[in-house]
N, C-alpha and C positions, 0 to 999 in steps of 0.2 A: 540574342538575346535571349531567342528562344532557351534555347539548352542553358543559359546561366540559369531563368528563370525557374526551372522544371528541375535542373538540380539544385539550388536552392530551396524550391520543396519539396521533394524527393528528403532532403539534407531536415528538412523543421518535420516531416512526415517521420520519417523513423526516431528522432527528439523524440516525439506524441508519444512513439510506441515505450518508450524506454521510459518514460515519465508513466503513463500505464502501469507497467511491469511494477516500477517501483513504490506508485500510489496502490497497484494491487495487494505488495507486502505486508505493507505498511497497515493497509483494509487484515489481513490474516492476521496479523499480531495484536489490532485491539484486546481490549478487551472490557466491557462494560456492565453496569451493574445496575438489574432491572428490580424494580423496590417494589413490595405490596405491604400493606396493613401498617402504612407510619414505619415502615421500617423495619419490620418483626419480622421479614422474610425478605429474603436475598438472595440473585439467581445472578450469577455470572457469567458469563457469557463469552466466547471468542470471537474476533470477526469471521469467521466461517458456518457461524450461527450454531457451532456448538456448546450448551450448557456445562463449562468448567467445574461449577460449586453451586449449594446450596446451601440455605441457612434458615435454619425455622427455630423459631423461637417456641419456647417449651409452652406458651398460653395460644396458641396457635391449634394445639397437637389435639385439642378435646371436641373438633368437630370437623372429622374429614368432609362433608360437602365443600364448608366453609375453604377449608384449604387448600381443597383443588382448583378452587375458583381463585385463590391468591396465589398460584402458585401458577393458572393461566395466568392470568394480571402480571404476577414479576415478568415469564418470560417473553412477554411480548414486549412489557417496556423494555426489556433490554433486545430485543431485538430491533426496536420503533428508535432505540439511541446507533446500535450501528448500522439501523437503514441509513440515518443523518448520516449519519459524518461518511457512511463513503458513498451516498451523490455528491458531500459535498467537495473531498476529495480528490472523483473523477472530474466536478465539473471546476475543480480549478484545474485539475490534468488538462484537460483539451479544453480549454476557455469557451465554457454553457453548451459544446453539440454534444447533441444524445444518441453517441453510440453507446450500442451491444457490447456488453464483458460477458 
């Protein structure tokens, strides 16, 4: 009986590992948009936390310091969105276990 239980547990662990790998691939393919200035500044970021696109409305170009702040806000917004999605995907896969990835 112990062997059957252990085999079942090993199979579940293997399935969880496969599910984690699938979730990690899905996360890497994500694209999230970070916004600031009511959408006048948009940042696209992928699941690897790399910025892939920036769109800046011309009305923001006259104030450098404000623009720098808005870029930071938009990057942080996109990063937070990816982080939340990643945590939720991993939580679903691991059943809420807090495992390092």
